[in-house]
N, C-alpha and C positions, 0 to 999 in steps of 0.2 A: 456268648451265644454259641460259639464253636465248641467250647468245652462242654456245655450242656447237651449239644447235639451228639457229641461223642458218648456222653453218659447214657443218653437214650439208646444209642446203637449197642452199647454194651448190655443194656437191659433187654433189648429185643432187636437183634441184627436184621436189617432189611436191605435189599437192593445191593448195588455194587459197594457202598460203604460197609454194609454188613458183611459182605464177602471178604473185604479187606480186614475188618475187625476179627473175623475168624482166624485169619493167618496170624494176626498179632496175638490173639488169645492162645493159640497153639504154642507159641514161643514163650509167652509170659507165664503160662500155666505148666510148663514142663516140670519144674521142681515141685510145685504144689501137687500136681497129679501124682508124681512118684511117691511123695510122702503120704498122700491120702490113700492111694492104692495099697501101699505097704501096710498101712494101718488096718486095712480090711482083713488081713491074715487069711487070704483066700485058700480054699481047698478046691481042687479041680472038680467040676460038675456043679458047683454052687451057682445059684441064680442071683445075679447082681442087677439092681435097678439103679441107673444113674439119672439123677434129676439135673437137667441142663447139660446135656452131653456135648453141646457145642460142636466143634469140628471133629470130635470122635477120637481124640488122642488117648484119653483115659480108657475108652472102650477098647481100643486096640491093645493097650497094655494089659487090661484084665482078660481079654480073650486069649492073649498069648500065655496066660497062666492057667488056662483051661476052664475058665468060668463061662457060664452062659450069661449073656449080657442083654439087657433091655435098656436102650438109651432113649430118654424122653427129652424133647426140646420143643419150645414154642415157636422156633424160627425155622422156616423152610430152608433158608439160606444155610443155616448151620447143619441141618440134616443132610443137605446135598453134599456138603464137604465130608460129613461123617460117613455117608454111604460110600463115597469114593475111597476113603481111607480104609474102610473095613469091608470092601467088596467081597473078598474071599470068605470071610467069616459069615457075612450075610447070606451068601449063596449056600454055604454049608449048613445054615440054620442055627449057628451058634450065637449069632447076634441079630437082634431085632431093633430097628430104629423107628420111633413113632413120634408123630406130632401130638402134643398134648399140653395141658395146662397144669400148673403146680397143684391146684386145689381140686383137680378132677383127673386123677391118674388112671390111664387106660390099662390097669393091671388088677388081677383078681386078688381077693382078700388073702393075706398070708402067703402070697406067692414068692416073695423075695427073701432070700437068706441074708442078703446084705443090701444096704441102700447107701449110695455115695452122692454127695453134693459138694462140688468144688466151686467156690467163688460165685455162688448164686443166691445165698441167703439174703444178701443186701437188697434183692429185688422182690422179696416176698411181701406183698402189700398186706396179705392176711396170713401172717406167719403161723398163727394158731391153727388156721384151717389147713395149711400145708402140712404141719406136723401131725395133725389128725389123720390126714391121708397117708402119710408115711407109716403111722402106727397101724393103719388098716392093712396096708400091703405087706408089712414086714412080718416075717414068721415069728412065732412066740419067742424063740431063742435067737432071733436075728440081731444084727448089729448095724447101727447107723454110724457112718463116718462123715463128718462135716468139716470142710476147710473154709476159713475166711482169712483175708489179710487183716491184720490187727488195725484197730482204729487209729492208733498213734502213728502208724505208717501211712494210712490213707488220708489223714486230715489235710495234708499238704497237696493232695492231688486235685487239680481244678475240675476234672471231669466227675469227681465223686461227691457232688453236692447233695444236699438233703432232698432235693426234688427227685433224684434218681437212685440214691444209695442210702441204705440204713446201715450205719457202721456198728461194729461190735468190738468190745474188749473182752477180757476173760470173764468178768463178772456178768456183763449183759448177755454174753453167749451162754453161759451156764444157766442164767435165769430163763432165757428163752427155751432151752431144752427141758429143764425141769418143769417149767410151766406148761410145756407141751406134752407132758406125760412120759418123759424119758429119765432114766437114771444114768448119770455120767460114770463111765468106767475110768476115763482119764481125759484131761484137757492139757495139751502141751503147746508151749510157745516154741516156734521153730524158725529157722532162717529160711525165708522163701526166695531170697535173692539178695544182691548187694544193697545193704541198708534197708531191707524190707523184712518185717517180722510177720509171721502167719500164726494162726491158731488151728490146731487139729483136735477135734473133739470126737471121742468114741463113746457111744452110749447104747443102751438097750431099753426096751419098753418097760416102763414101770408096771408092777403087778396091778391088776384090776382089783380095786377094793370092793369087797362084798359086804353088804349090810349084815349085821349080826342078827 
């Protein structure tokens, strides 16, 4: 029961337990955030959309590299932490933090040069719908970078049961992205922490097929 409650908080942080989860996430995601942000190959001035920005650690990392960042999260508790962490960039207009849902992103068509999603794909109940939204907001030559902890690392974690987490290995992650209309540029297995393996996928929108 306790482990399931933790899984639910990771899915949607709320109240004081959610605020505590935010601090844990910031520490646990330090290396995954660095690996994923590096994979974006950012150029100053590019607009990055982060899905599930959590406490805003990756947002701060991207803003420090000169990117314009829009962070979306479905948790007010996480957005409060992200706003505090990125106050200077928010005031300067370089960072925007918004409450939103995965399948209905508050972003205009083609507005994002890059899309980042770190440790959130497990929670997409309608993954096809989320990927369709990412395709909508991503510029034609834009790049999606997605990080998940590998299934073989997560299977022993009691909070990551099937009721709250959908796990991915290399094959299932590649199938998810290709089925969602993306072409993989590369998919790497990385060391995310002591004894923990992660997957970093970089992909672009597949060309729209036109009828002959």
